[in-house]
NUTIZA-325548 format. One record per residue (C-alpha): residue number from 1; residue in three letters; x, y, z. Coordinates in steps of 0.2 Angstrom, whole numbers, m for minus. Layout:
BEGIN
{sese->NUM | fipa->Ala | px->X | py->Y | pz->Z};
...
END
This chain:
BEGIN
{sese->1 | fipa->Unk | px->65 | py->104 | pz->m64};
{sese->2 | fipa->Unk | px->67 | py->87 | pz->m78};
{sese->3 | fipa->Unk | px->49 | py->81 | pz->m83};
{sese->4 | fipa->Unk | px->45 | py->65 | pz->m93};
{sese->5 | fipa->Unk | px->38 | py->67 | pz->m107};
{sese->6 | fipa->Unk | px->33 | py->54 | pz->m122};
{sese->7 | fipa->Unk | px->47 | py->42 | pz->m117};
{sese->8 | fipa->Unk | px->60 | py->55 | pz->m113};
{sese->9 | fipa->Unk | px->68 | py->66 | pz->m98};
{sese->10 | fipa->Unk | px->69 | py->83 | pz->m103};
{sese->11 | fipa->Unk | px->71 | py->102 | pz->m94};
{sese->12 | fipa->Unk | px->53 | py->109 | pz->m90};
{sese->13 | fipa->Unk | px->56 | py->122 | pz->m102};
{sese->14 | fipa->Unk | px->63 | py->110 | pz->m116};
{sese->15 | fipa->Unk | px->45 | py->101 | pz->m115};
{sese->16 | fipa->Unk | px->36 | py->106 | pz->m130};
{sese->17 | fipa->Unk | px->19 | py->99 | pz->m133};
{sese->18 | fipa->Unk | px->10 | py->100 | pz->m150};
{sese->19 | fipa->Unk | px->m7 | py->115 | pz->m150};
{sese->20 | fipa->Unk | px->m16 | py->102 | pz->m160};
{sese->21 | fipa->Unk | px->m14 | py->89 | pz->m146};
{sese->22 | fipa->Unk | px->m32 | py->85 | pz->m141};
{sese->23 | fipa->Unk | px->m30 | py->87 | pz->m121};
{sese->24 | fipa->Unk | px->m27 | py->104 | pz->m126};
{sese->25 | fipa->Unk | px->m41 | py->106 | pz->m138};
{sese->26 | fipa->Unk | px->m53 | py->96 | pz->m129};
{sese->27 | fipa->Unk | px->m47 | py->90 | pz->m113};
{sese->28 | fipa->Unk | px->m46 | py->73 | pz->m121};
{sese->29 | fipa->Unk | px->m35 | py->64 | pz->m108};
{sese->30 | fipa->Unk | px->m34 | py->58 | pz->m90};
{sese->31 | fipa->Unk | px->m23 | py->61 | pz->m76};
{sese->32 | fipa->Unk | px->m17 | py->53 | pz->m59};
{sese->33 | fipa->Unk | px->m8 | py->61 | pz->m43};
{sese->34 | fipa->Unk | px->4 | py->51 | pz->m34};
{sese->35 | fipa->Unk | px->12 | py->55 | pz->m17};
{sese->36 | fipa->Unk | px->29 | py->50 | pz->m11};
{sese->37 | fipa->Unk | px->37 | py->48 | pz->7};
{sese->38 | fipa->Unk | px->54 | py->41 | pz->9};
{sese->39 | fipa->Unk | px->55 | py->38 | pz->m11};
{sese->40 | fipa->Unk | px->41 | py->26 | pz->m7};
{sese->41 | fipa->Unk | px->24 | py->29 | pz->m17};
{sese->42 | fipa->Unk | px->6 | py->27 | pz->m7};
{sese->43 | fipa->Unk | px->m5 | py->16 | pz->m15};
{sese->44 | fipa->Unk | px->5 | py->11 | pz->m32};
{sese->45 | fipa->Unk | px->m5 | py->m2 | pz->m35};
{sese->46 | fipa->Unk | px->m21 | py->7 | pz->m33};
{sese->47 | fipa->Unk | px->m14 | py->22 | pz->m43};
{sese->48 | fipa->Unk | px->m10 | py->9 | pz->m59};
{sese->49 | fipa->Unk | px->m27 | py->1 | pz->m58};
{sese->50 | fipa->Unk | px->m37 | py->17 | pz->m58};
{sese->51 | fipa->Unk | px->m25 | py->24 | pz->m70};
{sese->52 | fipa->Unk | px->m29 | py->7 | pz->m83};
{sese->53 | fipa->Unk | px->m48 | py->10 | pz->m77};
{sese->54 | fipa->Unk | px->m48 | py->27 | pz->m85};
{sese->55 | fipa->Unk | px->m36 | py->23 | pz->m100};
{sese->56 | fipa->Unk | px->m50 | py->9 | pz->m103};
{sese->57 | fipa->Unk | px->m66 | py->20 | pz->m100};
{sese->58 | fipa->Unk | px->m61 | py->33 | pz->m110};
{sese->59 | fipa->Unk | px->m52 | py->22 | pz->m125};
{sese->60 | fipa->Unk | px->m35 | py->31 | pz->m125};
{sese->61 | fipa->Unk | px->m24 | py->17 | pz->m132};
{sese->62 | fipa->Unk | px->m3 | py->16 | pz->m133};
{sese->63 | fipa->Unk | px->0 | py->15 | pz->m117};
{sese->64 | fipa->Unk | px->4 | py->5 | pz->m103};
{sese->65 | fipa->Unk | px->m3 | py->8 | pz->m87};
{sese->66 | fipa->Unk | px->12 | py->m3 | pz->m79};
{sese->67 | fipa->Unk | px->24 | py->8 | pz->m86};
{sese->68 | fipa->Unk | px->17 | py->22 | pz->m72};
{sese->69 | fipa->Unk | px->27 | py->15 | pz->m57};
{sese->70 | fipa->Unk | px->46 | py->14 | pz->m68};
{sese->71 | fipa->Unk | px->42 | py->34 | pz->m75};
{sese->72 | fipa->Unk | px->39 | py->39 | pz->m56};
{sese->73 | fipa->Unk | px->55 | py->33 | pz->m49};
{sese->74 | fipa->Unk | px->66 | py->38 | pz->m64};
{sese->75 | fipa->Unk | px->57 | py->58 | pz->m60};
{sese->76 | fipa->Unk | px->62 | py->55 | pz->m42};
{sese->77 | fipa->Unk | px->80 | py->52 | pz->m45};
{sese->78 | fipa->Unk | px->83 | py->63 | pz->m59};
{sese->79 | fipa->Unk | px->75 | py->77 | pz->m48};
{sese->80 | fipa->Unk | px->83 | py->70 | pz->m34};
{sese->81 | fipa->Unk | px->67 | py->70 | pz->m23};
{sese->82 | fipa->Unk | px->61 | py->59 | pz->m7};
{sese->83 | fipa->Unk | px->47 | py->67 | pz->m1};
{sese->84 | fipa->Unk | px->35 | py->72 | pz->m18};
{sese->85 | fipa->Unk | px->21 | py->73 | pz->m28};
{sese->86 | fipa->Unk | px->21 | py->65 | pz->m46};
{sese->87 | fipa->Unk | px->7 | py->73 | pz->m58};
{sese->88 | fipa->Unk | px->6 | py->59 | pz->m73};
{sese->89 | fipa->Unk | px->m7 | py->65 | pz->m89};
{sese->90 | fipa->Unk | px->m10 | py->54 | pz->m102};
{sese->91 | fipa->Unk | px->m18 | py->64 | pz->m117};
{sese->92 | fipa->Unk | px->m25 | py->53 | pz->m133};
{sese->93 | fipa->Unk | px->m12 | py->61 | pz->m143};
{sese->94 | fipa->Unk | px->m11 | py->75 | pz->m157};
{sese->95 | fipa->Unk | px->m19 | py->73 | pz->m175};
{sese->96 | fipa->Unk | px->m13 | py->83 | pz->m189};
{sese->97 | fipa->Unk | px->m30 | py->94 | pz->m189};
{sese->98 | fipa->Unk | px->m42 | py->98 | pz->m176};
{sese->99 | fipa->Unk | px->m59 | py->85 | pz->m178};
{sese->100 | fipa->Unk | px->m71 | py->79 | pz->m167};
{sese->101 | fipa->Unk | px->m67 | py->63 | pz->m170};
{sese->102 | fipa->Unk | px->m50 | py->56 | pz->m168};
{sese->103 | fipa->Unk | px->m40 | py->47 | pz->m180};
{sese->104 | fipa->Unk | px->m36 | py->28 | pz->m178};
{sese->105 | fipa->Unk | px->m20 | py->25 | pz->m173};
{sese->106 | fipa->Unk | px->m15 | py->40 | pz->m161};
{sese->107 | fipa->Unk | px->m1 | py->41 | pz->m153};
{sese->108 | fipa->Unk | px->m4 | py->47 | pz->m134};
{sese->109 | fipa->Unk | px->4 | py->59 | pz->m126};
{sese->110 | fipa->Unk | px->13 | py->53 | pz->m111};
{sese->111 | fipa->Unk | px->18 | py->69 | pz->m98};
{sese->112 | fipa->Unk | px->23 | py->68 | pz->m81};
{sese->113 | fipa->Unk | px->33 | py->80 | pz->m67};
{sese->114 | fipa->Unk | px->35 | py->78 | pz->m50};
{sese->115 | fipa->Unk | px->35 | py->93 | pz->m35};
{sese->116 | fipa->Unk | px->42 | py->93 | pz->m19};
{sese->117 | fipa->Unk | px->31 | py->90 | pz->m5};
{sese->118 | fipa->Unk | px->32 | py->91 | pz->15};
{sese->119 | fipa->Unk | px->38 | py->74 | pz->25};
{sese->120 | fipa->Unk | px->28 | py->62 | pz->33};
{sese->121 | fipa->Unk | px->29 | py->72 | pz->49};
{sese->122 | fipa->Unk | px->19 | py->86 | pz->43};
{sese->123 | fipa->Unk | px->5 | py->74 | pz->44};
{sese->124 | fipa->Unk | px->4 | py->73 | pz->62};
{sese->125 | fipa->Unk | px->m9 | py->88 | pz->65};
{sese->126 | fipa->Unk | px->m22 | py->88 | pz->52};
{sese->127 | fipa->Unk | px->m23 | py->104 | pz->42};
{sese->128 | fipa->Unk | px->m39 | py->113 | pz->42};
{sese->129 | fipa->Unk | px->m51 | py->121 | pz->29};
{sese->130 | fipa->Unk | px->m68 | py->130 | pz->27};
{sese->131 | fipa->Unk | px->m80 | py->122 | pz->14};
{sese->132 | fipa->Unk | px->m97 | py->128 | pz->6};
{sese->133 | fipa->Unk | px->m110 | py->117 | pz->m1};
{sese->134 | fipa->Unk | px->m113 | py->119 | pz->m21};
{sese->135 | fipa->Unk | px->m124 | py->109 | pz->m33};
{sese->136 | fipa->Unk | px->m116 | py->95 | pz->m41};
{sese->137 | fipa->Unk | px->m118 | py->99 | pz->m62};
{sese->138 | fipa->Unk | px->m103 | py->89 | pz->m69};
{sese->139 | fipa->Unk | px->m105 | py->75 | pz->m81};
{sese->140 | fipa->Unk | px->m110 | py->56 | pz->m76};
{sese->141 | fipa->Unk | px->m94 | py->49 | pz->m78};
{sese->142 | fipa->Unk | px->m84 | py->56 | pz->m62};
{sese->143 | fipa->Unk | px->m76 | py->39 | pz->m59};
{sese->144 | fipa->Unk | px->m63 | py->44 | pz->m74};
{sese->145 | fipa->Unk | px->m49 | py->56 | pz->m67};
{sese->146 | fipa->Unk | px->m52 | py->66 | pz->m84};
{sese->147 | fipa->Unk | px->m40 | py->82 | pz->m86};
{sese->148 | fipa->Unk | px->m56 | py->91 | pz->m94};
{sese->149 | fipa->Unk | px->m61 | py->97 | pz->m75};
{sese->150 | fipa->Unk | px->m69 | py->114 | pz->m80};
{sese->151 | fipa->Unk | px->m85 | py->107 | pz->m71};
{sese->152 | fipa->Unk | px->m74 | py->107 | pz->m53};
{sese->153 | fipa->Unk | px->m65 | py->122 | pz->m54};
{sese->154 | fipa->Unk | px->m83 | py->132 | pz->m58};
{sese->155 | fipa->Unk | px->m91 | py->130 | pz->m40};
{sese->156 | fipa->Unk | px->m72 | py->135 | pz->m33};
{sese->157 | fipa->Unk | px->m74 | py->151 | pz->m41};
{sese->158 | fipa->Unk | px->m91 | py->154 | pz->m33};
{sese->159 | fipa->Unk | px->m86 | py->150 | pz->m16};
{sese->160 | fipa->Unk | px->m71 | py->159 | pz->m15};
{sese->161 | fipa->Unk | px->m80 | py->173 | pz->m14};
{sese->162 | fipa->Unk | px->m87 | py->166 | pz->2};
{sese->163 | fipa->Unk | px->m71 | py->164 | pz->9};
{sese->164 | fipa->Unk | px->m73 | py->144 | pz->7};
{sese->165 | fipa->Unk | px->m59 | py->135 | pz->m2};
{sese->166 | fipa->Unk | px->m67 | py->119 | pz->m6};
{sese->167 | fipa->Unk | px->m84 | py->115 | pz->m12};
{sese->168 | fipa->Unk | px->m93 | py->99 | pz->m6};
{sese->169 | fipa->Unk | px->m105 | py->94 | pz->m20};
{sese->170 | fipa->Unk | px->m123 | py->89 | pz->m17};
{sese->171 | fipa->Unk | px->m133 | py->79 | pz->m33};
{sese->172 | fipa->Unk | px->m151 | py->75 | pz->m30};
{sese->173 | fipa->Unk | px->m149 | py->78 | pz->m10};
{sese->174 | fipa->Unk | px->m135 | py->67 | pz->m9};
{sese->175 | fipa->Unk | px->m117 | py->71 | pz->m6};
{sese->176 | fipa->Unk | px->m106 | py->68 | pz->m19};
{sese->177 | fipa->Unk | px->m87 | py->73 | pz->m18};
{sese->178 | fipa->Unk | px->m77 | py->88 | pz->m16};
{sese->179 | fipa->Unk | px->m70 | py->97 | pz->m31};
{sese->180 | fipa->Unk | px->m54 | py->89 | pz->m27};
{sese->181 | fipa->Unk | px->m58 | py->79 | pz->m14};
{sese->182 | fipa->Unk | px->m67 | py->63 | pz->m6};
{sese->183 | fipa->Unk | px->m79 | py->69 | pz->9};
{sese->184 | fipa->Unk | px->m82 | py->60 | pz->27};
{sese->185 | fipa->Unk | px->m93 | py->67 | pz->37};
{sese->186 | fipa->Unk | px->m98 | py->59 | pz->57};
{sese->187 | fipa->Unk | px->m115 | py->55 | pz->57};
{sese->188 | fipa->Unk | px->m121 | py->47 | pz->75};
{sese->189 | fipa->Unk | px->m105 | py->44 | pz->79};
{sese->190 | fipa->Unk | px->m100 | py->35 | pz->64};
{sese->191 | fipa->Unk | px->m85 | py->40 | pz->51};
{sese->192 | fipa->Unk | px->m97 | py->40 | pz->34};
{sese->193 | fipa->Unk | px->m93 | py->42 | pz->16};
{sese->194 | fipa->Unk | px->m103 | py->42 | pz->0};
{sese->195 | fipa->Unk | px->m100 | py->25 | pz->m11};
{sese->196 | fipa->Unk | px->m89 | py->26 | pz->m25};
{sese->197 | fipa->Unk | px->m102 | py->15 | pz->m35};
{sese->198 | fipa->Unk | px->m116 | py->27 | pz->m35};
{sese->199 | fipa->Unk | px->m126 | py->32 | pz->m49};
{sese->200 | fipa->Unk | px->m118 | py->42 | pz->m55};
{sese->201 | fipa->Unk | px->m101 | py->37 | pz->m48};
{sese->202 | fipa->Unk | px->m88 | py->45 | pz->m41};
{sese->203 | fipa->Unk | px->m69 | py->44 | pz->m41};
{sese->204 | fipa->Unk | px->m61 | py->31 | pz->m31};
{sese->205 | fipa->Unk | px->m48 | py->41 | pz->m21};
{sese->206 | fipa->Unk | px->m34 | py->31 | pz->m14};
{sese->207 | fipa->Unk | px->m32 | py->41 | pz->2};
{sese->208 | fipa->Unk | px->m54 | py->37 | pz->4};
{sese->209 | fipa->Unk | px->m46 | py->18 | pz->2};
{sese->210 | fipa->Unk | px->m32 | py->20 | pz->15};
{sese->211 | fipa->Unk | px->m41 | py->30 | pz->27};
{sese->212 | fipa->Unk | px->m56 | py->18 | pz->26};
{sese->213 | fipa->Unk | px->m42 | py->4 | pz->28};
{sese->214 | fipa->Unk | px->m34 | py->13 | pz->43};
{sese->215 | fipa->Unk | px->m53 | py->15 | pz->52};
{sese->216 | fipa->Unk | px->m55 | py->m3 | pz->51};
{sese->217 | fipa->Unk | px->m38 | py->m8 | pz->58};
{sese->218 | fipa->Unk | px->m41 | py->5 | pz->73};
{sese->219 | fipa->Unk | px->m59 | py->0 | pz->78};
{sese->220 | fipa->Unk | px->m65 | py->16 | pz->73};
{sese->221 | fipa->Unk | px->m81 | py->15 | pz->67};
{sese->222 | fipa->Unk | px->m84 | py->18 | pz->50};
{sese->223 | fipa->Unk | px->m97 | py->15 | pz->36};
{sese->224 | fipa->Unk | px->m99 | py->18 | pz->15};
{sese->225 | fipa->Unk | px->m115 | py->24 | pz->14};
{sese->226 | fipa->Unk | px->m126 | py->36 | pz->5};
{sese->227 | fipa->Unk | px->m125 | py->53 | pz->14};
{sese->228 | fipa->Unk | px->m139 | py->66 | pz->11};
{sese->229 | fipa->Unk | px->m136 | py->85 | pz->12};
{sese->230 | fipa->Unk | px->m146 | py->86 | pz->26};
{sese->231 | fipa->Unk | px->m133 | py->74 | pz->36};
{sese->232 | fipa->Unk | px->m120 | py->83 | pz->30};
{sese->233 | fipa->Unk | px->m125 | py->100 | pz->38};
{sese->234 | fipa->Unk | px->m129 | py->91 | pz->55};
{sese->235 | fipa->Unk | px->m114 | py->81 | pz->56};
{sese->236 | fipa->Unk | px->m101 | py->84 | pz->70};
{sese->237 | fipa->Unk | px->m85 | py->85 | pz->59};
{sese->238 | fipa->Unk | px->m81 | py->83 | pz->41};
{sese->239 | fipa->Unk | px->m65 | py->76 | pz->34};
{sese->240 | fipa->Unk | px->m58 | py->78 | pz->17};
{sese->241 | fipa->Unk | px->m45 | py->68 | pz->10};
{sese->242 | fipa->Unk | px->m37 | py->67 | pz->m8};
{sese->243 | fipa->Unk | px->m18 | py->63 | pz->m13};
{sese->244 | fipa->Unk | px->m11 | py->79 | pz->m12};
{sese->245 | fipa->Unk | px->m21 | py->87 | pz->3};
{sese->246 | fipa->Unk | px->m20 | py->71 | pz->11};
{sese->247 | fipa->Unk | px->m33 | py->72 | pz->26};
{sese->248 | fipa->Unk | px->m40 | py->91 | pz->32};
{sese->249 | fipa->Unk | px->m53 | py->94 | pz->46};
{sese->250 | fipa->Unk | px->m67 | py->105 | pz->40};
{sese->251 | fipa->Unk | px->m71 | py->118 | pz->54};
{sese->252 | fipa->Unk | px->m84 | py->130 | pz->45};
{sese->253 | fipa->Unk | px->m97 | py->125 | pz->31};
{sese->254 | fipa->Unk | px->m105 | py->140 | pz->23};
{sese->255 | fipa->Unk | px->m99 | py->152 | pz->36};
{sese->256 | fipa->Unk | px->m104 | py->140 | pz->51};
{sese->257 | fipa->Unk | px->m94 | py->132 | pz->63};
{sese->258 | fipa->Unk | px->m95 | py->112 | pz->60};
{sese->259 | fipa->Unk | px->m95 | py->103 | pz->79};
{sese->260 | fipa->Unk | px->m84 | py->114 | pz->90};
{sese->261 | fipa->Unk | px->m77 | py->123 | pz->72};
{sese->262 | fipa->Unk | px->m60 | py->115 | pz->77};
{sese->263 | fipa->Unk | px->m51 | py->99 | pz->74};
{sese->264 | fipa->Unk | px->m64 | py->86 | pz->82};
{sese->265 | fipa->Unk | px->m58 | py->70 | pz->92};
{sese->266 | fipa->Unk | px->m63 | py->58 | pz->78};
{sese->267 | fipa->Unk | px->m55 | py->68 | pz->64};
{sese->268 | fipa->Unk | px->m38 | py->66 | pz->77};
{sese->269 | fipa->Unk | px->m42 | py->48 | pz->79};
{sese->270 | fipa->Unk | px->m43 | py->45 | pz->61};
{sese->271 | fipa->Unk | px->m29 | py->56 | pz->55};
{sese->272 | fipa->Unk | px->m19 | py->47 | pz->69};
{sese->273 | fipa->Unk | px->m25 | py->29 | pz->62};
{sese->274 | fipa->Unk | px->m21 | py->34 | pz->44};
{sese->275 | fipa->Unk | px->m4 | py->43 | pz->48};
{sese->276 | fipa->Unk | px->2 | py->24 | pz->54};
{sese->277 | fipa->Unk | px->m5 | py->16 | pz->39};
{sese->278 | fipa->Unk | px->6 | py->28 | pz->29};
{sese->279 | fipa->Unk | px->21 | py->27 | pz->38};
{sese->280 | fipa->Unk | px->21 | py->6 | pz->38};
{sese->281 | fipa->Unk | px->17 | py->7 | pz->18};
{sese->282 | fipa->Unk | px->34 | py->19 | pz->16};
{sese->283 | fipa->Unk | px->46 | py->9 | pz->29};
{sese->284 | fipa->Unk | px->44 | py->20 | pz->45};
{sese->285 | fipa->Unk | px->47 | py->15 | pz->62};
{sese->286 | fipa->Unk | px->31 | py->15 | pz->71};
{sese->287 | fipa->Unk | px->27 | py->31 | pz->77};
{sese->288 | fipa->Unk | px->28 | py->23 | pz->97};
{sese->289 | fipa->Unk | px->48 | py->17 | pz->93};
{sese->290 | fipa->Unk | px->50 | py->35 | pz->83};
{sese->291 | fipa->Unk | px->57 | py->50 | pz->89};
{sese->292 | fipa->Unk | px->57 | py->66 | pz->83};
{sese->293 | fipa->Unk | px->73 | py->76 | pz->78};
{sese->294 | fipa->Unk | px->79 | py->90 | pz->90};
{sese->295 | fipa->Unk | px->73 | py->108 | pz->86};
{sese->296 | fipa->Unk | px->89 | py->117 | pz->84};
{sese->297 | fipa->Unk | px->89 | py->135 | pz->87};
{sese->298 | fipa->Unk | px->93 | py->146 | pz->71};
END
């Protein structure tokens, strides 16, 4: 694998970062994950805007978020990838010693790597997952896509014992988000998702934005409004979105089936609308004019 490190393309086994890097010592950094289909990105403008916001809120200087698109393009080319996910990280950099307050004028550490992902045809049927509810004990700045993810990881260890793979976090009686996803639920026939500018704020996922756009274009009733834990537990359907997961239908919550325990009708409509939105963004023909390739016998 060829990775990007501080302005250079290097083999992954040759990429070296200082043990004094603040990303390693303090989790002092931010990141993005972006999906590509047919060599085209999903929501590049949204990712650049969110990256710039995270850099500004964390006071990390020395990197222009506008460079993100070109770094992604180069990585895809060097690794000969068309359908991929790119992980991108900027830490504050490495100082001479470990001190809590960083010295001025530090040079950030910029790292990116690409990995193979499925094509857009893999999104035709939503994936499913089991979830559990957990208390949201994280910090108050979840709008920053921080590399300090211990608060997200700890609930996942707890719910794994229940056979769940994602935790839906509750703060003060309201749904915030999943540990690595945004949450939607069907409440009284509408697909509802919590506002990102809540108190405290949550991360504005790119796939969350694309699903809201797709639902609006397709006439699927959808609303951005606070969601209580009781509404989540009483929802007929629950959906998760994320740039790597894309779209998942939740079939159980705390071991209890959600709705009929399978992909619900609104989830299917919403997923279809999202796939059409992404196909258009990535230059594919509409599915009405698209014919799947034949399955060849092995």
